[in-house]
Gaussian input, Z-matrix of N, CA and C with variables (Angstrom, degrees):
# hf/3-21g

backbone

0 1
 N
 C     1     B1
 C     2     B2     1     A1
 N     3     B3     2     A2     1     D1
 C     4     B4     3     A3     2     D2
 C     5     B5     4     A4     3     D3
 N     6     B6     5     A5     4     D4
 C     7     B7     6     A6     5     D5
 C     8     B8     7     A7     6     D6
 N     9     B9     8     A8     7     D7
 C    10    B10     9     A9     8     D8
 C    11    B11    10    A10     9     D9
 N    12    B12    11    A11    10    D10
 C    13    B13    12    A12    11    D11
 C    14    B14    13    A13    12    D12
 N    15    B15    14    A14    13    D13
 C    16    B16    15    A15    14    D14
 C    17    B17    16    A16    15    D15
 N    18    B18    17    A17    16    D16
 C    19    B19    18    A18    17    D17
 C    20    B20    19    A19    18    D18
 N    21    B21    20    A20    19    D19
 C    22    B22    21    A21    20    D20
 C    23    B23    22    A22    21    D21
 N    24    B24    23    A23    22    D22
 C    25    B25    24    A24    23    D23
 C    26    B26    25    A25    24    D24
 N    27    B27    26    A26    25    D25
 C    28    B28    27    A27    26    D26
 C    29    B29    28    A28    27    D27
 N    30    B30    29    A29    28    D28
 C    31    B31    30    A30    29    D29
 C    32    B32    31    A31    30    D30
 N    33    B33    32    A32    31    D31
 C    34    B34    33    A33    32    D32
 C    35    B35    34    A34    33    D33
 N    36    B36    35    A35    34    D34
 C    37    B37    36    A36    35    D35
 C    38    B38    37    A37    36    D36
 N    39    B39    38    A38    37    D37
 C    40    B40    39    A39    38    D38
 C    41    B41    40    A40    39    D39
 N    42    B42    41    A41    40    D40
 C    43    B43    42    A42    41    D41
 C    44    B44    43    A43    42    D42
 N    45    B45    44    A44    43    D43
 C    46    B46    45    A45    44    D44
 C    47    B47    46    A46    45    D45
 N    48    B48    47    A47    46    D46
 C    49    B49    48    A48    47    D47
 C    50    B50    49    A49    48    D48
 N    51    B51    50    A50    49    D49
 C    52    B52    51    A51    50    D50
 C    53    B53    52    A52    51    D51
 N    54    B54    53    A53    52    D52
 C    55    B55    54    A54    53    D53
 C    56    B56    55    A55    54    D54
 N    57    B57    56    A56    55    D55
 C    58    B58    57    A57    56    D56
 C    59    B59    58    A58    57    D57
 N    60    B60    59    A59    58    D58
 C    61    B61    60    A60    59    D59
 C    62    B62    61    A61    60    D60
 N    63    B63    62    A62    61    D61
 C    64    B64    63    A63    62    D62
 C    65    B65    64    A64    63    D63
 N    66    B66    65    A65    64    D64
 C    67    B67    66    A66    65    D65
 C    68    B68    67    A67    66    D66
 N    69    B69    68    A68    67    D67
 C    70    B70    69    A69    68    D68
 C    71    B71    70    A70    69    D69
 N    72    B72    71    A71    70    D70
 C    73    B73    72    A72    71    D71
 C    74    B74    73    A73    72    D72
 N    75    B75    74    A74    73    D73
 C    76    B76    75    A75    74    D74
 C    77    B77    76    A76    75    D75
 N    78    B78    77    A77    76    D76
 C    79    B79    78    A78    77    D77
 C    80    B80    79    A79    78    D78
 N    81    B81    80    A80    79    D79
 C    82    B82    81    A81    80    D80
 C    83    B83    82    A82    81    D81
 N    84    B84    83    A83    82    D82
 C    85    B85    84    A84    83    D83
 C    86    B86    85    A85    84    D84
 N    87    B87    86    A86    85    D85
 C    88    B88    87    A87    86    D86
 C    89    B89    88    A88    87    D87
 N    90    B90    89    A89    88    D88
 C    91    B91    90    A90    89    D89
 C    92    B92    91    A91    90    D90
 N    93    B93    92    A92    91    D91
 C    94    B94    93    A93    92    D92
 C    95    B95    94    A94    93    D93
 N    96    B96    95    A95    94    D94
 C    97    B97    96    A96    95    D95
 C    98    B98    97    A97    96    D96
 N    99    B99    98    A98    97    D97
 C   100   B100    99    A99    98    D98
 C   101   B101   100   A100    99    D99
 N   102   B102   101   A101   100   D100
 C   103   B103   102   A102   101   D101
 C   104   B104   103   A103   102   D102
 N   105   B105   104   A104   103   D103
 C   106   B106   105   A105   104   D104
 C   107   B107   106   A106   105   D105
 N   108   B108   107   A107   106   D106
 C   109   B109   108   A108   107   D107
 C   110   B110   109   A109   108   D108
 N   111   B111   110   A110   109   D109
 C   112   B112   111   A111   110   D110
 C   113   B113   112   A112   111   D111
 N   114   B114   113   A113   112   D112
 C   115   B115   114   A114   113   D113
 C   116   B116   115   A115   114   D114
 N   117   B117   116   A116   115   D115
 C   118   B118   117   A117   116   D116
 C   119   B119   118   A118   117   D117
 N   120   B120   119   A119   118   D118
 C   121   B121   120   A120   119   D119
 C   122   B122   121   A121   120   D120
 N   123   B123   122   A122   121   D121
 C   124   B124   123   A123   122   D122
 C   125   B125   124   A124   123   D123
 N   126   B126   125   A125   124   D124
 C   127   B127   126   A126   125   D125
 C   128   B128   127   A127   126   D126
 N   129   B129   128   A128   127   D127
 C   130   B130   129   A129   128   D128
 C   131   B131   130   A130   129   D129
 N   132   B132   131   A131   130   D130
 C   133   B133   132   A132   131   D131
 C   134   B134   133   A133   132   D132
 N   135   B135   134   A134   133   D133
 C   136   B136   135   A135   134   D134
 C   137   B137   136   A136   135   D135
 N   138   B138   137   A137   136   D136
 C   139   B139   138   A138   137   D137
 C   140   B140   139   A139   138   D138
 N   141   B141   140   A140   139   D139
 C   142   B142   141   A141   140   D140
 C   143   B143   142   A142   141   D141
 N   144   B144   143   A143   142   D142
 C   145   B145   144   A144   143   D143
 C   146   B146   145   A145   144   D144
 N   147   B147   146   A146   145   D145
 C   148   B148   147   A147   146   D146
 C   149   B149   148   A148   147   D147
 N   150   B150   149   A149   148   D148
 C   151   B151   150   A150   149   D149
 C   152   B152   151   A151   150   D150
 N   153   B153   152   A152   151   D151
 C   154   B154   153   A153   152   D152
 C   155   B155   154   A154   153   D153
 N   156   B156   155   A155   154   D154
 C   157   B157   156   A156   155   D155
 C   158   B158   157   A157   156   D156
 N   159   B159   158   A158   157   D157
 C   160   B160   159   A159   158   D158
 C   161   B161   160   A160   159   D159
 N   162   B162   161   A161   160   D160
 C   163   B163   162   A162   161   D161
 C   164   B164   163   A163   162   D162
 N   165   B165   164   A164   163   D163
 C   166   B166   165   A165   164   D164
 C   167   B167   166   A166   165   D165
 N   168   B168   167   A167   166   D166
 C   169   B169   168   A168   167   D167
 C   170   B170   169   A169   168   D168
 N   171   B171   170   A170   169   D169
 C   172   B172   171   A171   170   D170
 C   173   B173   172   A172   171   D171
 N   174   B174   173   A173   172   D172
 C   175   B175   174   A174   173   D173
 C   176   B176   175   A175   174   D174
 N   177   B177   176   A176   175   D175
 C   178   B178   177   A177   176   D176
 C   179   B179   178   A178   177   D177
 N   180   B180   179   A179   178   D178
 C   181   B181   180   A180   179   D179
 C   182   B182   181   A181   180   D180
 N   183   B183   182   A182   181   D181
 C   184   B184   183   A183   182   D182
 C   185   B185   184   A184   183   D183
 N   186   B186   185   A185   184   D184
 C   187   B187   186   A186   185   D185
 C   188   B188   187   A187   186   D186
 N   189   B189   188   A188   187   D187
 C   190   B190   189   A189   188   D188
 C   191   B191   190   A190   189   D189
 N   192   B192   191   A191   190   D190
 C   193   B193   192   A192   191   D191
 C   194   B194   193   A193   192   D192
 N   195   B195   194   A194   193   D193
 C   196   B196   195   A195   194   D194
 C   197   B197   196   A196   195   D195
 N   198   B198   197   A197   196   D196
 C   199   B199   198   A198   197   D197
 C   200   B200   199   A199   198   D198
 N   201   B201   200   A200   199   D199
 C   202   B202   201   A201   200   D200
 C   203   B203   202   A202   201   D201
 N   204   B204   203   A203   202   D202
 C   205   B205   204   A204   203   D203
 C   206   B206   205   A205   204   D204
 N   207   B207   206   A206   205   D205
 C   208   B208   207   A207   206   D206
 C   209   B209   208   A208   207   D207
 N   210   B210   209   A209   208   D208
 C   211   B211   210   A210   209   D209
 C   212   B212   211   A211   210   D210
 N   213   B213   212   A212   211   D211
 C   214   B214   213   A213   212   D212
 C   215   B215   214   A214   213   D213
 N   216   B216   215   A215   214   D214
 C   217   B217   216   A216   215   D215
 C   218   B218   217   A217   216   D216
 N   219   B219   218   A218   217   D217
 C   220   B220   219   A219   218   D218
 C   221   B221   220   A220   219   D219
 N   222   B222   221   A221   220   D220
 C   223   B223   222   A222   221   D221
 C   224   B224   223   A223   222   D222
 N   225   B225   224   A224   223   D223
 C   226   B226   225   A225   224   D224
 C   227   B227   226   A226   225   D225
 N   228   B228   227   A227   226   D226
 C   229   B229   228   A228   227   D227
 C   230   B230   229   A229   228   D228
 N   231   B231   230   A230   229   D229
 C   232   B232   231   A231   230   D230
 C   233   B233   232   A232   231   D231
 N   234   B234   233   A233   232   D232
 C   235   B235   234   A234   233   D233
 C   236   B236   235   A235   234   D234
 N   237   B237   236   A236   235   D235
 C   238   B238   237   A237   236   D236
 C   239   B239   238   A238   237   D237
 N   240   B240   239   A239   238   D238
 C   241   B241   240   A240   239   D239
 C   242   B242   241   A241   240   D240
 N   243   B243   242   A242   241   D241
 C   244   B244   243   A243   242   D242
 C   245   B245   244   A244   243   D243
 N   246   B246   245   A245   244   D244
 C   247   B247   246   A246   245   D245
 C   248   B248   247   A247   246   D246
 N   249   B249   248   A248   247   D247
 C   250   B250   249   A249   248   D248
 C   251   B251   250   A250   249   D249
 N   252   B252   251   A251   250   D250
 C   253   B253   252   A252   251   D251
 C   254   B254   253   A253   252   D252
 N   255   B255   254   A254   253   D253
 C   256   B256   255   A255   254   D254
 C   257   B257   256   A256   255   D255
 N   258   B258   257   A257   256   D256
 C   259   B259   258   A258   257   D257
 C   260   B260   259   A259   258   D258
 N   261   B261   260   A260   259   D259
 C   262   B262   261   A261   260   D260
 C   263   B263   262   A262   261   D261
 N   264   B264   263   A263   262   D262
 C   265   B265   264   A264   263   D263
 C   266   B266   265   A265   264   D264
 N   267   B267   266   A266   265   D265
 C   268   B268   267   A267   266   D266
 C   269   B269   268   A268   267   D267
 N   270   B270   269   A269   268   D268
 C   271   B271   270   A270   269   D269
 C   272   B272   271   A271   270   D270
 N   273   B273   272   A272   271   D271
 C   274   B274   273   A273   272   D272
 C   275   B275   274   A274   273   D273
 N   276   B276   275   A275   274   D274
 C   277   B277   276   A276   275   D275
 C   278   B278   277   A277   276   D276
 N   279   B279   278   A278   277   D277
 C   280   B280   279   A279   278   D278
 C   281   B281   280   A280   279   D279
 N   282   B282   281   A281   280   D280
 C   283   B283   282   A282   281   D281
 C   284   B284   283   A283   282   D282
 N   285   B285   284   A284   283   D283
 C   286   B286   285   A285   284   D284
 C   287   B287   286   A286   285   D285
 N   288   B288   287   A287   286   D286
 C   289   B289   288   A288   287   D287
 C   290   B290   289   A289   288   D288
 N   291   B291   290   A290   289   D289
 C   292   B292   291   A291   290   D290
 C   293   B293   292   A292   291   D291
 N   294   B294   293   A293   292   D292
 C   295   B295   294   A294   293   D293
 C   296   B296   295   A295   294   D294
 N   297   B297   296   A296   295   D295
 C   298   B298   297   A297   296   D296
 C   299   B299   298   A298   297   D297
 N   300   B300   299   A299   298   D298
 C   301   B301   300   A300   299   D299
 C   302   B302   301   A301   300   D300
 N   303   B303   302   A302   301   D301
 C   304   B304   303   A303   302   D302
 C   305   B305   304   A304   303   D303
 N   306   B306   305   A305   304   D304
 C   307   B307   306   A306   305   D305
 C   308   B308   307   A307   306   D306
 N   309   B309   308   A308   307   D307
 C   310   B310   309   A309   308   D308
 C   311   B311   310   A310   309   D309
 N   312   B312   311   A311   310   D310
 C   313   B313   312   A312   311   D311
 C   314   B314   313   A313   312   D312
 N   315   B315   314   A314   313   D313
 C   316   B316   315   A315   314   D314
 C   317   B317   316   A316   315   D315
 N   318   B318   317   A317   316   D316
 C   319   B319   318   A318   317   D317
 C   320   B320   319   A319   318   D318

   B1=1.4136
   B2=1.5401
   B3=1.2699
   B4=1.3975
   B5=1.6298
   B6=1.3441
   B7=1.4622
   B8=1.5682
   B9=1.2752
   B10=1.4583
   B11=1.5626
   B12=1.3220
   B13=1.3934
   B14=1.5420
   B15=1.2632
   B16=1.5814
   B17=1.5163
   B18=1.3149
   B19=1.5102
   B20=1.4961
   B21=1.2861
   B22=1.5176
   B23=1.6155
   B24=1.3399
   B25=1.4546
   B26=1.5651
   B27=1.3330
   B28=1.5475
   B29=1.5019
   B30=1.2503
   B31=1.4810
   B32=1.5553
   B33=1.3606
   B34=1.3698
   B35=1.4993
   B36=1.2969
   B37=1.4701
   B38=1.5197
   B39=1.3008
   B40=1.4623
   B41=1.4916
   B42=1.3815
   B43=1.4611
   B44=1.4342
   B45=1.4228
   B46=1.3928
   B47=1.5311
   B48=1.3090
   B49=1.4577
   B50=1.5578
   B51=1.3548
   B52=1.4708
   B53=1.5066
   B54=1.3045
   B55=1.4915
   B56=1.5665
   B57=1.2047
   B58=1.4275
   B59=1.5232
   B60=1.3929
   B61=1.4859
   B62=1.5030
   B63=1.3182
   B64=1.5565
   B65=1.5136
   B66=1.3132
   B67=1.4728
   B68=1.4819
   B69=1.3128
   B70=1.3913
   B71=1.4966
   B72=1.3596
   B73=1.4720
   B74=1.4970
   B75=1.3601
   B76=1.4701
   B77=1.4951
   B78=1.2544
   B79=1.4779
   B80=1.4638
   B81=1.4007
   B82=1.3435
   B83=1.5135
   B84=1.3048
   B85=1.4396
   B86=1.5355
   B87=1.4298
   B88=1.4140
   B89=1.4572
   B90=1.3073
   B91=1.4993
   B92=1.5383
   B93=1.4236
   B94=1.4195
   B95=1.6021
   B96=1.2879
   B97=1.4217
   B98=1.4677
   B99=1.2921
   B100=1.4878
   B101=1.5972
   B102=1.3412
   B103=1.4222
   B104=1.4917
   B105=1.3176
   B106=1.4308
   B107=1.5887
   B108=1.2787
   B109=1.5543
   B110=1.5849
   B111=1.3848
   B112=1.4077
   B113=1.5062
   B114=1.3532
   B115=1.4653
   B116=1.5325
   B117=1.3974
   B118=1.5089
   B119=1.4887
   B120=1.2797
   B121=1.5294
   B122=1.5092
   B123=1.2750
   B124=1.4767
   B125=1.4647
   B126=1.3008
   B127=1.5103
   B128=1.5253
   B129=1.3857
   B130=1.4346
   B131=1.5703
   B132=1.2795
   B133=1.4874
   B134=1.5632
   B135=1.3499
   B136=1.5189
   B137=1.5289
   B138=1.3938
   B139=1.5471
   B140=1.5024
   B141=1.2917
   B142=1.4782
   B143=1.5968
   B144=1.2398
   B145=1.5086
   B146=1.5182
   B147=1.3214
   B148=1.4756
   B149=1.5696
   B150=1.3342
   B151=1.4144
   B152=1.5946
   B153=1.3276
   B154=1.5154
   B155=1.5611
   B156=1.3049
   B157=1.5366
   B158=1.4710
   B159=1.3425
   B160=1.4502
   B161=1.5102
   B162=1.2760
   B163=1.4806
   B164=1.5611
   B165=1.3414
   B166=1.4190
   B167=1.4985
   B168=1.3078
   B169=1.4772
   B170=1.3935
   B171=1.3432
   B172=1.4907
   B173=1.5524
   B174=1.2901
   B175=1.5095
   B176=1.4365
   B177=1.4169
   B178=1.4435
   B179=1.5086
   B180=1.3154
   B181=1.5023
   B182=1.5383
   B183=1.3159
   B184=1.3400
   B185=1.5590
   B186=1.3302
   B187=1.4483
   B188=1.5729
   B189=1.3573
   B190=1.4834
   B191=1.5774
   B192=1.3095
   B193=1.4497
   B194=1.3788
   B195=1.2864
   B196=1.4146
   B197=1.5407
   B198=1.3265
   B199=1.4427
   B200=1.5484
   B201=1.2794
   B202=1.3613
   B203=1.4772
   B204=1.3767
   B205=1.3508
   B206=1.5799
   B207=1.3783
   B208=1.4605
   B209=1.5106
   B210=1.3387
   B211=1.5297
   B212=1.5264
   B213=1.3106
   B214=1.3511
   B215=1.5783
   B216=1.3040
   B217=1.4759
   B218=1.4964
   B219=1.3298
   B220=1.4099
   B221=1.5356
   B222=1.2673
   B223=1.4828
   B224=1.4973
   B225=1.3665
   B226=1.4152
   B227=1.5690
   B228=1.2687
   B229=1.4416
   B230=1.5260
   B231=1.3203
   B232=1.5233
   B233=1.5598
   B234=1.2768
   B235=1.4705
   B236=1.4999
   B237=1.4014
   B238=1.4707
   B239=1.4990
   B240=1.3503
   B241=1.3737
   B242=1.5264
   B243=1.2276
   B244=1.4630
   B245=1.5389
   B246=1.2770
   B247=1.4610
   B248=1.6128
   B249=1.2178
   B250=1.4926
   B251=1.5908
   B252=1.3430
   B253=1.4543
   B254=1.4912
   B255=1.2932
   B256=1.4912
   B257=1.5523
   B258=1.3159
   B259=1.5073
   B260=1.5235
   B261=1.3504
   B262=1.3722
   B263=1.4936
   B264=1.4058
   B265=1.4159
   B266=1.5546
   B267=1.3159
   B268=1.4540
   B269=1.5597
   B270=1.3071
   B271=1.5042
   B272=1.5579
   B273=1.2546
   B274=1.4971
   B275=1.5881
   B276=1.3040
   B277=1.3855
   B278=1.5478
   B279=1.2332
   B280=1.5314
   B281=1.4540
   B282=1.3099
   B283=1.4757
   B284=1.4893
   B285=1.3652
   B286=1.4714
   B287=1.4542
   B288=1.3601
   B289=1.4641
   B290=1.5234
   B291=1.1990
   B292=1.4461
   B293=1.5514
   B294=1.2473
   B295=1.5344
   B296=1.4624
   B297=1.3047
   B298=1.4794
   B299=1.5784
   B300=1.2882
   B301=1.4226
   B302=1.5416
   B303=1.3045
   B304=1.4850
   B305=1.4699
   B306=1.3873
   B307=1.4614
   B308=1.5259
   B309=1.2975
   B310=1.3871
   B311=1.5605
   B312=1.3065
   B313=1.5178
   B314=1.5258
   B315=1.3450
   B316=1.5071
   B317=1.5653
   B318=1.2588
   B319=1.5001
   B320=1.5059
   A1=109.45
   A2=118.25
   A3=125.07
   A4=109.67
   A5=114.26
   A6=116.11
   A7=112.14
   A8=116.60
   A9=120.44
   A10=108.45
   A11=119.35
   A12=118.63
   A13=112.91
   A14=115.46
   A15=120.25
   A16=109.17
   A17=116.80
   A18=120.72
   A19=111.41
   A20=119.23
   A21=123.32
   A22=108.05
   A23=116.19
   A24=121.45
   A25=108.44
   A26=115.40
   A27=116.60
   A28=111.32
   A29=118.41
   A30=121.80
   A31=106.45
   A32=120.18
   A33=122.35
   A34=113.90
   A35=119.13
   A36=123.00
   A37=111.96
   A38=118.44
   A39=123.47
   A40=112.32
   A41=116.69
   A42=121.46
   A43=113.26
   A44=116.39
   A45=120.39
   A46=112.49
   A47=115.76
   A48=124.72
   A49=111.86
   A50=116.97
   A51=122.15
   A52=111.89
   A53=119.88
   A54=122.02
   A55=106.37
   A56=125.19
   A57=127.52
   A58=110.78
   A59=114.47
   A60=119.01
   A61=112.20
   A62=115.15
   A63=118.95
   A64=106.12
   A65=120.32
   A66=120.72
   A67=112.75
   A68=119.45
   A69=119.32
   A70=115.72
   A71=118.55
   A72=118.80
   A73=114.36
   A74=116.31
   A75=118.56
   A76=110.48
   A77=121.20
   A78=122.78
   A79=112.68
   A80=119.70
   A81=120.43
   A82=111.14
   A83=120.71
   A84=126.09
   A85=110.85
   A86=116.94
   A87=119.53
   A88=119.05
   A89=116.09
   A90=121.11
   A91=111.98
   A92=117.87
   A93=120.32
   A94=109.06
   A95=125.14
   A96=123.86
   A97=110.06
   A98=119.92
   A99=121.85
   A100=109.74
   A101=115.91
   A102=116.25
   A103=115.39
   A104=120.22
   A105=126.06
   A106=110.60
   A107=113.52
   A108=117.80
   A109=109.24
   A110=114.98
   A111=116.75
   A112=113.89
   A113=117.74
   A114=122.23
   A115=111.65
   A116=112.77
   A117=111.81
   A118=109.07
   A119=125.35
   A120=125.30
   A121=108.39
   A122=115.88
   A123=119.61
   A124=112.31
   A125=117.00
   A126=119.90
   A127=109.52
   A128=121.07
   A129=119.00
   A130=108.71
   A131=118.26
   A132=120.21
   A133=111.34
   A134=114.06
   A135=115.48
   A136=108.95
   A137=116.95
   A138=118.84
   A139=106.09
   A140=121.79
   A141=123.38
   A142=104.14
   A143=120.34
   A144=121.43
   A145=112.53
   A146=115.17
   A147=121.24
   A148=110.71
   A149=117.88
   A150=120.61
   A151=110.11
   A152=112.79
   A153=115.45
   A154=108.77
   A155=114.51
   A156=118.99
   A157=111.87
   A158=120.57
   A159=123.89
   A160=107.76
   A161=121.32
   A162=125.25
   A163=110.16
   A164=121.85
   A165=121.91
   A166=116.00
   A167=117.08
   A168=120.81
   A169=115.42
   A170=116.30
   A171=118.63
   A172=109.01
   A173=119.78
   A174=122.22
   A175=112.10
   A176=115.78
   A177=122.39
   A178=108.91
   A179=119.56
   A180=127.05
   A181=106.90
   A182=125.21
   A183=129.87
   A184=109.27
   A185=116.47
   A186=120.59
   A187=104.73
   A188=116.58
   A189=119.69
   A190=112.56
   A191=121.79
   A192=122.24
   A193=113.88
   A194=124.18
   A195=127.99
   A196=113.09
   A197=117.90
   A198=119.88
   A199=106.57
   A200=121.23
   A201=123.72
   A202=115.13
   A203=119.04
   A204=125.70
   A205=105.73
   A206=116.74
   A207=120.36
   A208=109.46
   A209=109.84
   A210=115.13
   A211=110.25
   A212=114.84
   A213=118.85
   A214=114.40
   A215=118.28
   A216=118.51
   A217=111.74
   A218=119.85
   A219=121.99
   A220=113.09
   A221=114.10
   A222=121.76
   A223=115.56
   A224=115.07
   A225=117.75
   A226=117.03
   A227=116.93
   A228=121.05
   A229=110.17
   A230=113.33
   A231=119.56
   A232=107.07
   A233=110.83
   A234=117.60
   A235=109.97
   A236=117.41
   A237=121.84
   A238=100.90
   A239=121.13
   A240=125.61
   A241=112.40
   A242=116.38
   A243=124.36
   A244=111.08
   A245=118.99
   A246=123.49
   A247=106.75
   A248=118.95
   A249=122.61
   A250=116.74
   A251=116.69
   A252=116.51
   A253=112.79
   A254=115.00
   A255=123.46
   A256=104.17
   A257=111.53
   A258=117.76
   A259=111.17
   A260=116.57
   A261=123.59
   A262=106.84
   A263=117.44
   A264=119.29
   A265=109.35
   A266=116.62
   A267=120.66
   A268=108.76
   A269=111.53
   A270=121.67
   A271=110.33
   A272=115.55
   A273=124.18
   A274=105.80
   A275=116.60
   A276=122.74
   A277=113.45
   A278=117.76
   A279=121.68
   A280=106.53
   A281=117.98
   A282=126.82
   A283=114.99
   A284=113.24
   A285=116.72
   A286=114.41
   A287=120.22
   A288=122.31
   A289=107.85
   A290=118.06
   A291=129.09
   A292=113.91
   A293=114.79
   A294=119.14
   A295=112.42
   A296=116.92
   A297=122.54
   A298=104.83
   A299=116.18
   A300=120.07
   A301=110.64
   A302=118.39
   A303=121.97
   A304=105.94
   A305=114.67
   A306=115.20
   A307=106.48
   A308=115.93
   A309=126.30
   A310=108.33
   A311=115.33
   A312=114.43
   A313=109.25
   A314=112.12
   A315=118.04
   A316=106.33
   A317=115.67
   A318=120.31
   A319=112.06
   D1=-34.29
   D2=-174.64
   D3=-70.11
   D4=-35.27
   D5=-179.64
   D6=-73.14
   D7=-24.69
   D8=-178.78
   D9=-74.09
   D10=-38.49
   D11=179.43
   D12=-76.08
   D13=-26.77
   D14=174.92
   D15=-64.82
   D16=-43.82
   D17=-177.64
   D18=-68.77
   D19=-32.69
   D20=178.86
   D21=-69.89
   D22=-41.65
   D23=-176.68
   D24=-68.19
   D25=-36.34
   D26=-179.37
   D27=-64.39
   D28=-35.53
   D29=-177.58
   D30=-70.88
   D31=-40.99
   D32=179.58
   D33=-68.62
   D34=-36.06
   D35=174.11
   D36=-64.86
   D37=-36.57
   D38=178.12
   D39=-64.99
   D40=-45.02
   D41=174.75
   D42=-62.95
   D43=-42.24
   D44=178.83
   D45=-57.71
   D46=-46.09
   D47=179.55
   D48=-62.40
   D49=-42.23
   D50=174.56
   D51=-63.82
   D52=-43.85
   D53=178.37
   D54=-64.87
   D55=-45.46
   D56=-178.91
   D57=-59.89
   D58=-45.16
   D59=178.18
   D60=-64.20
   D61=-37.15
   D62=-178.40
   D63=-69.31
   D64=-39.83
   D65=176.93
   D66=-62.35
   D67=-39.71
   D68=178.92
   D69=-74.53
   D70=-27.36
   D71=168.73
   D72=-67.92
   D73=-38.12
   D74=178.34
   D75=-65.62
   D76=-39.87
   D77=177.84
   D78=-67.33
   D79=-36.56
   D80=178.08
   D81=-70.12
   D82=-42.44
   D83=178.68
   D84=-61.73
   D85=-38.27
   D86=177.19
   D87=-70.29
   D88=-24.55
   D89=-178.44
   D90=-94.83
   D91=-12.68
   D92=-175.74
   D93=-62.97
   D94=-45.66
   D95=-178.44
   D96=-61.61
   D97=-36.03
   D98=-179.91
   D99=-62.61
   D100=-44.28
   D101=178.71
   D102=-68.22
   D103=-35.94
   D104=175.67
   D105=-62.13
   D106=-42.40
   D107=177.58
   D108=-62.75
   D109=-39.14
   D110=-177.74
   D111=-68.93
   D112=-34.22
   D113=173.47
   D114=-65.85
   D115=-39.69
   D116=-179.74
   D117=-70.18
   D118=-40.22
   D119=176.08
   D120=-56.29
   D121=-45.90
   D122=-178.54
   D123=-59.44
   D124=-43.78
   D125=178.86
   D126=-65.76
   D127=-38.36
   D128=-178.87
   D129=-70.26
   D130=-40.73
   D131=178.22
   D132=-61.84
   D133=-34.75
   D134=178.66
   D135=-66.46
   D136=-42.72
   D137=-178.70
   D138=-64.79
   D139=-43.70
   D140=-172.87
   D141=-66.14
   D142=-41.44
   D143=179.85
   D144=-64.58
   D145=-41.74
   D146=176.42
   D147=-64.12
   D148=-36.88
   D149=-178.93
   D150=-72.37
   D151=-35.72
   D152=179.37
   D153=-69.07
   D154=-36.22
   D155=176.33
   D156=-63.76
   D157=-47.01
   D158=176.73
   D159=-56.88
   D160=-50.59
   D161=179.92
   D162=-58.83
   D163=-41.40
   D164=174.61
   D165=-66.06
   D166=-43.16
   D167=173.42
   D168=-60.22
   D169=-41.44
   D170=179.89
   D171=-71.37
   D172=-30.73
   D173=178.39
   D174=-66.57
   D175=-31.43
   D176=-177.80
   D177=-61.31
   D178=-41.40
   D179=-166.43
   D180=-109.63
   D181=18.11
   D182=-171.61
   D183=-70.55
   D184=129.26
   D185=173.62
   D186=-113.25
   D187=107.24
   D188=-176.66
   D189=-66.93
   D190=-9.00
   D191=177.64
   D192=-88.57
   D193=-1.60
   D194=-178.31
   D195=-121.26
   D196=149.52
   D197=178.31
   D198=-116.98
   D199=121.93
   D200=-179.45
   D201=-136.81
   D202=153.88
   D203=175.71
   D204=-129.35
   D205=110.74
   D206=179.21
   D207=-128.74
   D208=173.46
   D209=171.95
   D210=-119.18
   D211=156.00
   D212=-178.33
   D213=-67.40
   D214=172.90
   D215=177.44
   D216=-62.96
   D217=-37.00
   D218=-179.94
   D219=-76.28
   D220=-21.58
   D221=-177.92
   D222=83.89
   D223=7.11
   D224=177.99
   D225=-89.20
   D226=-4.87
   D227=-179.26
   D228=-132.61
   D229=143.70
   D230=169.30
   D231=-105.67
   D232=137.59
   D233=-177.20
   D234=-117.16
   D235=116.82
   D236=-177.02
   D237=-110.30
   D238=124.87
   D239=170.82
   D240=-124.27
   D241=135.38
   D242=-178.18
   D243=-129.01
   D244=-166.25
   D245=-177.50
   D246=-75.56
   D247=-28.12
   D248=-175.20
   D249=-114.39
   D250=-11.88
   D251=-174.23
   D252=-153.29
   D253=160.65
   D254=169.53
   D255=-127.46
   D256=128.84
   D257=178.19
   D258=-127.26
   D259=128.02
   D260=179.28
   D261=-110.80
   D262=122.66
   D263=-175.24
   D264=-128.70
   D265=137.65
   D266=-178.75
   D267=-70.86
   D268=139.36
   D269=-177.64
   D270=-93.10
   D271=-46.87
   D272=-172.42
   D273=-74.21
   D274=-150.17
   D275=178.81
   D276=-55.43
   D277=-26.26
   D278=-171.97
   D279=-90.62
   D280=113.06
   D281=177.20
   D282=-98.23
   D283=28.18
   D284=175.03
   D285=-67.34
   D286=145.12
   D287=175.87
   D288=-128.07
   D289=134.93
   D290=166.29
   D291=-117.09
   D292=139.05
   D293=-173.48
   D294=-138.91
   D295=135.69
   D296=173.18
   D297=-112.25
   D298=123.21
   D299=175.55
   D300=-101.91
   D301=143.07
   D302=179.64
   D303=-131.14
   D304=134.59
   D305=170.84
   D306=-108.88
   D307=120.81
   D308=-177.67
   D309=-85.51
   D310=135.60
   D311=175.95
   D312=-69.70
   D313=145.06
   D314=-179.89
   D315=-75.94
   D316=141.70
   D317=176.24
   D318=-102.36

């Protein structure tokens, strides 16, 4: 009599484990796109922050009397500076542009 009840419980425990495992798999699969989107947004914010930093550093040493086209140290940005503006443009897949315009007083 004891062996019959043990065999019935073993099948129930197996089914319970399979149901729990399937629920965990469904939760994992459901949250995976959320995490991949978060990583993509983090990468985009990182690129935008780097671009703003390059623009800021270029503006610190800007000479409005010269016109230059250079690239950043990492090679990811083209920097165009002229007498009235500084433009930082993405070279790789990022085609973002940031620009500072300056109005020089007439002499």
